[in-house]
C-alpha positions as a Markdown table, in Angstrom:
| # | Residue | x | y | z |
|---|---|---|---|---|
| 1 | Phe | 3.7 | 5.6 | 21.4 |
| 2 | Pro | 3.5 | 7.4 | 24.5 |
| 3 | Lys | -0.2 | 8.7 | 25.4 |
| 4 | Gly | -1.6 | 10.9 | 22.8 |
| 5 | Gly | 1.6 | 10.1 | 20.1 |
| 6 | Phe | 1.0 | 8.9 | 16.8 |
| 7 | Ala | 3.1 | 8.2 | 13.6 |
| 8 | Val | 2.8 | 8.8 | 10.0 |
| 9 | Phe | 4.1 | 6.8 | 7.4 |
| 10 | Tyr | 3.9 | 7.4 | 3.6 |
| 11 | Asp | 4.8 | 4.3 | 1.8 |
| 12 | Trp | 6.5 | 5.1 | -1.3 |
| 13 | Cys | 7.9 | 8.4 | 0.3 |
| 14 | Ser | 9.0 | 6.9 | 3.5 |
| 15 | Leu | 11.3 | 4.0 | 1.7 |
| 16 | Pro | 14.6 | 4.5 | 0.0 |
| 17 | Gln | 13.5 | 4.3 | -3.6 |
| 18 | Arg | 15.9 | 3.3 | -6.5 |
| 19 | Asp | 18.0 | 6.3 | -8.0 |
| 20 | Ala | 18.0 | 7.2 | -11.8 |
| 21 | Asn | 20.7 | 4.4 | -12.4 |
| 22 | Gly | 18.0 | 2.0 | -11.0 |
| 23 | Thr | 20.3 | 1.4 | -7.6 |
| 24 | Arg | 20.4 | 1.8 | -3.9 |
| 25 | Thr | 23.4 | 2.3 | -1.9 |
| 26 | Ala | 24.0 | -0.6 | 0.9 |
| 27 | Ala | 22.5 | 1.5 | 3.6 |
| 28 | Glu | 19.3 | 2.2 | 1.7 |
| 29 | Arg | 19.2 | -1.2 | 0.6 |
| 30 | Glu | 19.6 | -2.3 | 4.3 |
| 31 | Ala | 16.8 | 0.1 | 5.4 |
| 32 | Phe | 14.6 | -0.9 | 2.5 |
| 33 | Val | 14.7 | -4.6 | 3.1 |
| 34 | His | 13.9 | -4.2 | 7.1 |
| 35 | Ala | 10.9 | -1.8 | 6.2 |
| 36 | Leu | 9.6 | -4.5 | 4.0 |
| 37 | Ser | 9.6 | -6.9 | 6.5 |
| 38 | Lys | 7.4 | -5.0 | 8.8 |
| 39 | Met | 5.1 | -3.2 | 6.2 |
| 40 | Gln | 2.2 | -5.6 | 7.2 |
| 41 | Val | 1.9 | -3.8 | 10.5 |
| 42 | Trp | 1.1 | -0.7 | 8.6 |
| 43 | Tyr | -1.4 | -2.0 | 6.6 |
| 44 | Ala | -3.0 | -4.7 | 8.5 |
| 45 | His | -3.2 | -3.5 | 11.8 |
| 46 | Ala | -6.7 | -3.1 | 13.1 |
| 47 | Gln | -6.0 | 0.5 | 14.6 |
| 48 | Thr | -4.3 | 2.0 | 11.5 |
| 49 | Leu | -6.1 | 4.6 | 9.4 |
| 50 | Val | -4.8 | 4.3 | 5.9 |
| 51 | Tyr | -5.5 | 6.9 | 3.5 |
| 52 | Met | -5.0 | 5.8 | -0.3 |
| 53 | Leu | -3.8 | 8.2 | -3.0 |
| 54 | Thr | -5.2 | 6.3 | -6.1 |
| 55 | Lys | -4.6 | 8.8 | -8.8 |
| 56 | Thr | -1.3 | 9.8 | -10.2 |
| 57 | Pro | -0.4 | 13.6 | -11.2 |
| 58 | Pro | -0.8 | 14.4 | -14.7 |
| 59 | Ala | 2.9 | 15.5 | -14.7 |
| 60 | Trp | 4.2 | 12.0 | -13.4 |
| 61 | Gly | 3.4 | 11.2 | -17.6 |
| 62 | Asp | 3.8 | 7.6 | -18.5 |
| 63 | Val | 3.3 | 5.6 | -15.5 |
| 64 | Val | 1.0 | 2.2 | -14.9 |
| 65 | Pro | -1.9 | 3.3 | -13.4 |
| 66 | Tyr | -2.7 | 3.0 | -9.4 |
| 67 | Ala | -5.4 | 0.1 | -10.2 |
| 68 | Glu | -3.0 | -1.9 | -12.5 |
| 69 | Arg | -0.2 | -2.1 | -10.2 |
| 70 | Gly | 0.8 | -5.2 | -7.9 |
| 71 | Trp | 2.3 | -3.7 | -4.7 |
| 72 | Pro | -0.7 | -0.8 | -4.4 |
| 73 | Thr | -3.5 | -4.0 | -5.2 |
| 74 | Phe | -1.4 | -6.1 | -2.5 |
| 75 | Glu | -1.6 | -3.4 | 0.1 |
| 76 | Gln | -5.1 | -2.3 | -0.5 |
| 77 | His | -6.4 | -5.7 | -0.1 |
| 78 | Ile | -4.4 | -6.6 | 3.1 |
| 79 | Thr | -5.5 | -3.3 | 4.4 |
| 80 | Met | -9.0 | -4.1 | 4.2 |
| 81 | Phe | -8.6 | -7.6 | 5.4 |
| 82 | Asn | -8.3 | -6.6 | 9.3 |
| 83 | Lys | -10.5 | -3.1 | 9.6 |
| 84 | Arg | -14.1 | -3.0 | 11.2 |
| 85 | Gln | -15.9 | -0.7 | 9.0 |
| 86 | Ser | -18.8 | 1.0 | 10.6 |
| 87 | Met | -21.3 | 4.1 | 9.8 |
| 88 | Lys | -20.8 | 5.1 | 13.4 |
| 89 | Cys | -17.1 | 6.1 | 13.6 |
| 90 | Trp | -14.4 | 7.6 | 11.2 |
| 91 | Ala | -13.5 | 5.5 | 8.0 |
| 92 | Asn | -10.3 | 3.7 | 8.8 |
| 93 | Val | -9.5 | 2.9 | 5.2 |
| 94 | Val | -10.3 | 5.9 | 2.8 |
| 95 | Asp | -9.5 | 6.5 | -0.9 |
| 96 | Val | -8.4 | 10.2 | -0.8 |
| 97 | Asn | -9.1 | 10.7 | -4.5 |
| 98 | Asp | -13.0 | 9.0 | -4.3 |
| 99 | Pro | -13.8 | 9.5 | -0.4 |
| 100 | Ser | -17.3 | 8.0 | -0.4 |
| 101 | Ala | -15.9 | 4.4 | -1.9 |
| 102 | Arg | -15.8 | 1.9 | 0.6 |
| 103 | Pro | -13.8 | -1.1 | 0.4 |
| 104 | Pro | -14.9 | -4.4 | -1.3 |
| 105 | Pro | -15.4 | -7.6 | 0.9 |
| 106 | Pro | -12.2 | -9.9 | 1.2 |
| 107 | Leu | -11.3 | -12.1 | -1.8 |
| 108 | Thr | -10.7 | -16.1 | -1.7 |
| 109 | Ala | -7.2 | -16.7 | -1.4 |
| 110 | Glu | -7.6 | -18.0 | -4.9 |
| 111 | Ala | -9.0 | -14.8 | -6.1 |
| 112 | Phe | -6.7 | -12.8 | -4.7 |
| 113 | Asp | -3.8 | -15.0 | -6.0 |
| 114 | Gln | -5.7 | -14.5 | -9.4 |
| 115 | Leu | -5.8 | -10.7 | -9.2 |
| 116 | Leu | -2.6 | -10.4 | -8.2 |
| 117 | Ala | -1.4 | -12.2 | -11.4 |
| 118 | Ser | -3.1 | -9.5 | -13.4 |
| 119 | Lys | -1.4 | -6.7 | -12.1 |
| 120 | Val | 1.8 | -5.3 | -13.2 |
| 121 | Phe | 5.2 | -5.5 | -10.4 |
| 122 | Thr | 8.3 | -3.9 | -11.2 |
| 123 | Asn | 10.4 | -6.7 | -9.8 |
| 124 | Asp | 9.7 | -9.7 | -11.5 |
| 125 | Ala | 10.3 | -11.8 | -8.3 |
| 126 | Asp | 7.4 | -9.5 | -6.4 |
| 127 | Pro | 4.7 | -11.6 | -7.4 |
| 128 | Ser | 6.0 | -15.0 | -6.7 |
């Protein structure tokens, strides 16, 4: 980015989601797949600030809660892996719904696999 520039990325809102019939156009699918191949940069880069929206609005009805969903769990843990936390500077990982919460320490690979296996993924191929 140019000096003083920055970017804002809203994960779910920034990517083309499936329509009411569960499909995307060819262009949407191409953009979605391309974005997925670069997602780790937004989450794991040491110089990104990540604000997690961990509560869903009541009007959304019967949706799987954030803490039970696979991709948010994966993204949350990848985000915390490479971030330096310090009481001397602005937090770089913030749960907007609980700003005082602090990220837990990274999990072992085995514990991370077990955690993801307990979560709900919208696509059965995702957890593999």
